[in-house]
TORLO-755922 format. One record per residue (C-alpha): residue number from 1; residue in three letters; z, x, y. Coordinates in pm, 1 decimal, always signed. Layout:
 num residu        Z        X        Y
 NUM    Ala        Z        X        Y
...
This chain:
 num residu        Z        X        Y
   1    Met  +4146.1  -3947.5   +521.3
   2    Ile  +4101.6  -4172.5   +817.6
   3    Trp  +3750.3  -4280.6   +910.8
   4    Trp  +3710.0  -4058.9  +1217.0
   5    Ala  +3787.6  -3747.5  +1008.9
   6    Trp  +3484.5  -3832.4   +793.4
   7    Ile  +3273.7  -3866.9  +1109.3
   8    Ile  +3390.2  -3522.6  +1227.1
   9    Leu  +3307.7  -3373.7   +885.4
  10    Ala  +2961.8  -3532.7   +897.9
  11    Val  +2888.6  -3400.9  +1247.1
  12    Val  +3008.6  -3050.5  +1156.0
  13    Cys  +2794.8  -3045.7   +837.4
  14    Met  +2485.6  -3158.6  +1023.6
  15    Ala  +2543.0  -2916.8  +1313.3
  16    Ile  +2569.1  -2624.6  +1070.9
  17    Glu  +2256.3  -2748.4   +893.7
  18    Val  +2054.7  -2768.7  +1214.5
  19    His  +2164.0  -2430.3  +1346.8
  20    Phe  +2188.8  -2215.6  +1035.0
  21    Thr  +2083.8  -2328.1   +686.4
  22    His  +1771.9  -2549.4   +723.2
  23    Asp  +1770.6  -2635.1   +351.2
  24    Phe  +1902.8  -2993.8   +380.1
  25    Ser  +2205.2  -2938.5   +154.0
  26    Leu  +2459.1  -2978.1   +434.6
  27    Phe  +2252.3  -3262.6   +576.9
  28    Cys  +2306.1  -3449.9   +249.0
  29    Ala  +2681.3  -3379.9   +261.2
  30    Gly  +2690.9  -3502.3   +621.3
  31    Ala  +2507.1  -3821.6   +531.8
  32    Ala  +2754.2  -3879.8   +247.6
  33    Ala  +3045.1  -3827.6   +488.4
  34    Phe  +2898.3  -4088.3   +726.9
  35    Ile  +2868.4  -4337.5   +440.3
  36    Val  +3228.6  -4270.2   +333.7
  37    Ala  +3339.0  -4329.5   +694.9
  38    Ile  +3164.7  -4668.1   +694.3
  39    Val  +3316.2  -4759.8   +356.8
  40    Thr  +3659.9  -4653.4   +483.2
  41    Ile  +3625.8  -4875.5   +790.4
  42    Leu  +3499.7  -5174.9   +593.3
  43    Thr  +3752.9  -5157.0   +308.3
  44    Gly  +4061.9  -5077.6   +511.8
  45    Ala  +4121.8  -4715.0   +407.4
  46    Pro  +4114.0  -4690.7    +27.4
  47    Pro  +4323.5  -4415.0   -138.8
  48    His  +4234.0  -4055.9    -44.8
  49    Trp  +4135.6  -3959.7   -398.7
  50    Ser  +3881.9  -4242.6   -417.3
  51    Gln  +3729.9  -4138.2    -84.2
  52    Trp  +3681.1  -3782.6   -211.1
  53    Ile  +3529.7  -3901.0   -538.2
  54    Leu  +3293.7  -4128.8   -345.1
  55    Phe  +3205.1  -3840.6   -111.4
  56    Ala  +3127.1  -3606.5   -403.8
  57    Ala  +2923.6  -3867.3   -589.5
  58    Leu  +2725.0  -3963.6   -278.7
  59    Thr  +2658.4  -3600.0   -191.9
  60    Val  +2513.1  -3531.1   -536.2
  61    Ala  +2312.5  -3855.0   -536.3
  62    Ile  +2167.0  -3789.8   -190.3
  63    Leu  +2088.9  -3427.3   -281.6
  64    Leu  +1901.9  -3536.6   -592.4
  65    Ala  +1719.7  -3823.4   -421.4
  66    Leu  +1632.5  -3687.8    -76.2
  67    Arg  +1652.1  -3309.4    -54.8
  68    Lys  +1322.1  -3225.9   -224.7
  69    Pro  +1116.0  -3484.0    -29.3
  70    Leu  +1278.3  -3369.1   +296.6
  71    Leu  +1203.6  -3004.9   +221.4
  72    Gly   +843.0  -3089.9   +140.0
  73    Arg   +801.7  -3284.8   +460.4
  74    Phe   +967.2  -3049.0   +708.0
  75    Arg   +901.2  -2699.4   +572.9
  76    Leu   +584.7  -2518.7   +672.2
  77    Asn   +319.9  -2476.4   +406.4
  78    Arg   +317.0  -2115.5   +292.8
  79    Gly     +6.2  -1909.7   +238.3
  80    Thr   -194.5  -1969.3   +554.4
  81    Ala   -263.4  -1698.5   +809.1
  82    Asp    -45.2  -1869.2  +1069.1
  83    Asp   +255.7  -1840.3   +840.4
  84    Met   +223.8  -1460.8   +835.9
  85    Asp   +211.7  -1416.6  +1213.0
  86    Tyr   +580.9  -1332.0  +1216.3
  87    Leu   +488.1   -991.0  +1068.2
  88    Val   +295.7   -889.6  +1381.2
  89    Gly   +503.0   -631.0  +1566.0
  90    Glu   +704.0   -530.2  +1257.2
  91    Val   +739.4   -163.5  +1158.0
  92    Ala   +545.4    -41.8   +853.0
  93    Thr   +511.8   +309.0   +707.1
  94    Pro   +201.7   +440.6   +526.9
  95    Asp   +267.9   +572.6   +175.4
  96    Ala     -1.3   +842.0   +218.6
  97    Asp   -201.3   +989.1   +505.4
  98    Met   -449.5   +736.4   +641.5
  99    Ala   -757.5   +854.1   +830.5
 100    Ala   -862.5   +696.2  +1158.8
 101    Glu  -1001.8   +349.4  +1085.0
 102    Gly   -931.3   +418.0   +716.7
 103    Val   -777.0   +196.5   +450.9
 104    Gly   -464.6   +267.8   +248.4
 105    Arg   -127.6   +121.4   +164.9
 106    Ala   +184.0    +80.8   +375.8
 107    Glu   +538.1    -27.9   +307.2
 108    Leu   +666.3   -327.2   +499.9
 109    Arg  +1002.3   -489.5   +425.5
 110    Gly  +1026.4   -314.2    +90.4
 111    Ala   +681.3   -416.2    -37.0
 112    Leu   +351.9   -225.3    -44.0
 113    Trp    +66.4   -387.8   +144.8
 114    Thr   -299.1   -302.9   +188.6
 115    Ala   -325.8   -149.8   +533.5
 116    Arg   -598.9    -42.8   +772.8
 117    Asn   -556.6   +214.2  +1046.4
 118    Ala   -653.9    +37.5  +1369.3
 119    Gly   -616.3   +356.1  +1574.3
 120    Leu   -834.1   +659.3  +1634.2
 121    Val   -580.5   +911.4  +1501.2
 122    Thr   -470.3   +984.1  +1146.0
 123    Leu   -150.4   +812.6  +1037.7
 124    Arg    +81.9  +1045.0   +847.1
 125    Lys   +278.5   +949.3   +538.2
 126    Gly   +609.0   +788.2   +643.5
 127    Gln   +507.6   +761.0  +1011.9
 128    Arg   +642.5   +453.1  +1188.1
 129    Cys   +360.3   +214.9  +1276.4
 130    Arg   +347.5   -132.4  +1425.4
 131    Val   +157.1   -417.5  +1267.7
 132    Gln   -110.2   -509.2  +1521.2
 133    Arg   -256.1   -804.8  +1331.4
 134    Leu   -318.1   -943.6   +983.5
 135    Glu   -649.0  -1025.3   +816.8
 136    Gly   -573.5  -1201.9   +493.3
 137    Leu   -314.6   -976.9   +332.2
 138    Thr   -429.4   -659.0   +508.9
 139    Leu   -207.4   -512.1   +778.2
 140    Trp   -377.3   -352.0  +1076.6
 141    Leu   -152.9    -66.8  +1193.0
 142    Arg   -118.6   +129.6  +1514.8
 143    Pro   +113.1   +430.7  +1551.0
 144    Glu   +429.1   +379.9  +1754.5
């Protein structure tokens, strides 16, 4: 391939990474494509098969060397209360009747959670409720 085709491949890989995957695998492939473009410019276009072998080898090497440190640096730490804020506003359903201000369990995204009725009315089994807030791993629910 000619050098500018490698640049296009690199830009496309990195654009997909930024907008969709966020796991740094396509970033590593894009970085390898940029390196192959530089090698192609400096060596005067080596055979296509050698460019592809270099691209594959560099992609694997960069994945093994950089992906894990990049993930550790740029991903949020899991387990803190702030990381669970995305559940506020989600729909949960109690698995049994829950008295006003009572405690029970509710299903949210296919998992059972400890739940507390934040309202003044009884929540019925299977009733759609909104998560008002989280305290630890306890959902505070209000009826819809």
